C-alpha positions as CSV (number, residue, x, y, z in Angstrom):
1,X,4.4,-24.2,11.1
2,X,7.6,-23.2,12.8
3,X,10.6,-21.9,10.9
4,X,12.5,-25.0,11.8
5,X,9.9,-27.2,10.1
6,X,10.3,-25.5,6.7
7,X,12.6,-28.0,5.1
8,X,13.3,-28.0,1.4
9,X,10.9,-30.9,0.9
10,X,8.1,-29.2,2.8
11,X,8.5,-26.1,0.7
12,X,8.6,-28.1,-2.6
13,X,5.4,-30.1,-1.8
14,X,3.3,-28.3,0.8
15,X,0.2,-29.9,2.2
16,X,-3.2,-29.1,0.7
17,X,-4.3,-27.3,3.9
18,X,-1.4,-24.9,3.6
19,X,-3.3,-23.1,0.9
20,X,-6.0,-21.8,3.3
21,X,-6.3,-19.3,6.0
22,X,-9.5,-21.1,7.3
23,X,-9.9,-24.7,8.2
24,X,-10.9,-27.4,5.8
25,X,-14.0,-29.4,6.8
26,X,-13.3,-31.5,10.0
27,X,-13.7,-34.8,8.2
28,X,-10.9,-34.0,5.8
29,X,-8.8,-31.8,8.1
30,X,-6.2,-34.3,9.4
31,X,-5.5,-35.7,5.9
32,X,-5.4,-32.2,4.3
33,X,-2.9,-31.1,6.9
34,X,-0.6,-34.1,6.4
35,X,-0.9,-34.9,2.7
36,X,1.0,-33.2,0.0
37,X,-1.1,-31.0,-2.2
38,X,-0.8,-33.1,-5.3
39,X,-1.7,-36.4,-3.6
40,X,-4.7,-34.8,-1.8
41,X,-6.1,-33.5,-5.1
42,X,-5.4,-36.8,-6.9
43,X,-7.6,-38.5,-4.4
44,X,-10.4,-36.0,-3.8
45,X,-10.5,-34.2,-7.2
46,X,-9.9,-37.0,-9.7
47,X,-9.4,-35.8,-13.3
48,X,-10.7,-39.0,-14.8
49,X,-13.8,-41.0,-14.4
50,X,-17.0,-41.9,-16.3
51,X,-18.5,-38.4,-15.8
52,X,-17.2,-35.3,-17.6
53,X,-18.7,-31.8,-17.7
54,X,-18.1,-29.8,-20.9
55,X,-19.8,-26.5,-21.8
56,X,-21.8,-24.9,-19.0
57,X,-23.9,-21.8,-19.1
58,X,-26.9,-20.0,-17.7
59,X,-29.1,-19.4,-20.7
60,X,-31.3,-16.7,-19.2
61,X,-31.0,-13.1,-20.2
62,X,-29.8,-10.8,-17.4
63,X,-32.6,-10.1,-15.0
64,X,-33.4,-6.6,-13.6
65,X,-32.3,-5.9,-10.1
66,X,-36.0,-5.2,-9.2
67,X,-36.8,-8.9,-9.2
68,X,-36.4,-10.1,-5.6
69,X,-36.1,-13.5,-4.1
70,X,-34.9,-16.9,-5.2
71,X,-36.0,-17.6,-8.7
72,X,-35.2,-20.5,-10.9
73,X,-32.7,-19.9,-13.7
74,X,-32.2,-22.0,-16.8
75,X,-28.9,-23.8,-17.3
76,X,-27.5,-25.8,-20.1
77,X,-24.5,-28.2,-20.1
78,X,-22.7,-30.7,-22.3
79,X,-22.3,-33.9,-20.2
80,X,-20.5,-37.1,-20.9
81,X,-21.4,-40.3,-19.0
82,X,-19.0,-43.0,-20.3
83,X,-19.2,-42.8,-24.1
84,X,-22.6,-41.1,-24.1
85,X,-22.3,-37.3,-24.7
86,X,-25.3,-35.0,-24.8
87,X,-26.7,-31.6,-23.9
88,X,-28.8,-31.3,-20.8
89,X,-31.0,-28.5,-19.5
90,X,-32.5,-27.8,-16.1
91,X,-34.3,-25.0,-14.3
92,X,-33.0,-24.6,-10.7
93,X,-32.3,-21.9,-8.1
94,X,-28.5,-22.3,-8.6
95,X,-25.8,-24.0,-10.7
96,X,-25.2,-26.9,-8.2
97,X,-28.9,-27.7,-8.1
98,X,-29.1,-27.6,-11.8
99,X,-26.1,-29.9,-12.3
100,X,-27.4,-32.5,-9.8
101,X,-30.8,-32.4,-11.6
102,X,-29.1,-32.9,-15.0
103,X,-27.0,-35.8,-13.7
104,X,-30.1,-37.5,-12.2
105,X,-31.8,-37.2,-15.5
106,X,-28.8,-39.0,-17.0
107,X,-28.9,-41.8,-14.4
108,X,-26.2,-40.4,-12.1
109,X,-27.4,-39.9,-8.6
110,X,-25.5,-37.4,-6.4
111,X,-27.2,-36.0,-3.3
112,X,-25.1,-33.4,-1.5
113,X,-25.1,-33.7,2.3
114,X,-22.3,-31.2,3.1
115,X,-21.0,-28.2,1.2
116,X,-18.1,-25.9,2.1
117,X,-16.3,-23.2,0.1
118,X,-13.0,-21.7,1.1
119,X,-11.2,-18.9,-0.7
120,X,-7.4,-19.1,-1.2
121,X,-4.8,-17.2,-3.1
122,X,-5.5,-18.0,-6.7
123,X,-8.9,-19.5,-6.4
124,X,-11.7,-21.2,-4.4
125,X,-11.9,-24.7,-3.1
126,X,-15.3,-26.4,-2.8
127,X,-15.5,-29.4,-0.4
128,X,-18.6,-31.5,-0.6
129,X,-19.8,-34.8,0.7
130,X,-22.3,-36.6,-1.5
131,X,-24.1,-39.9,-1.7
132,X,-25.6,-42.0,-4.4
133,X,-27.8,-43.9,-2.0
134,X,-25.4,-46.7,-1.7
135,X,-22.1,-45.0,-0.8
136,X,-20.8,-41.7,0.4
137,X,-17.7,-39.8,-0.7
138,X,-16.0,-36.5,-0.1
139,X,-14.7,-34.5,-3.1
140,X,-12.9,-31.3,-3.9
141,X,-13.2,-28.8,-6.7
142,X,-10.6,-26.1,-7.3
143,X,-10.9,-23.1,-9.6
144,X,-10.4,-19.4,-9.9
145,X,-14.2,-19.1,-10.2
146,X,-16.3,-20.2,-7.2
147,X,-19.2,-21.5,-9.4
148,X,-16.7,-23.6,-11.5
149,X,-15.1,-24.9,-8.3
150,X,-18.5,-26.1,-7.0
151,X,-19.4,-27.7,-10.4
152,X,-16.0,-29.5,-10.4
153,X,-16.6,-30.8,-6.9
154,X,-20.0,-32.3,-7.9
155,X,-18.3,-34.0,-10.9
156,X,-15.4,-35.2,-8.7
157,X,-17.9,-36.6,-6.1
158,X,-19.9,-38.5,-8.8
159,X,-16.7,-40.0,-10.2
160,X,-15.5,-41.0,-6.7
161,X,-18.8,-42.6,-6.0
162,X,-18.7,-44.5,-9.3
163,X,-15.2,-45.7,-8.5
164,X,-16.3,-47.1,-5.2
165,X,-19.4,-48.8,-6.7
């Protein structure tokens, strides 16, 4: 961006892409570079929808560093789908795999076909493209914590897919 293009309105409502040193995924790049931050997040990181994630935790005790390789961990979450709220558990190699398993067990299908994380000042953005078998949607999660960012992106994707159904 040149100095002459820094108008007061551009400074007041920068584009979503202005947060990052790296490039956002190609499929979202043009929109992220031309859309104000708040509008981009309203579309790709909806704060409402039928799916909500409450408490999230890995319930395993800390493992010694001598254990090598990918090993399943046990996760627990409070998940609301519409007006049904309950606790779910899953064993998986990571938080995103655990959450998608928990959602599937509750009748919410989200298969991830693209996953990107970009650090930015103040947090991490997770961009993912998912499908429920009938439709496809991009979503974004934003948080200071990379894991929380990824979990938020999965929830946003499920809600965007539900809205398009």
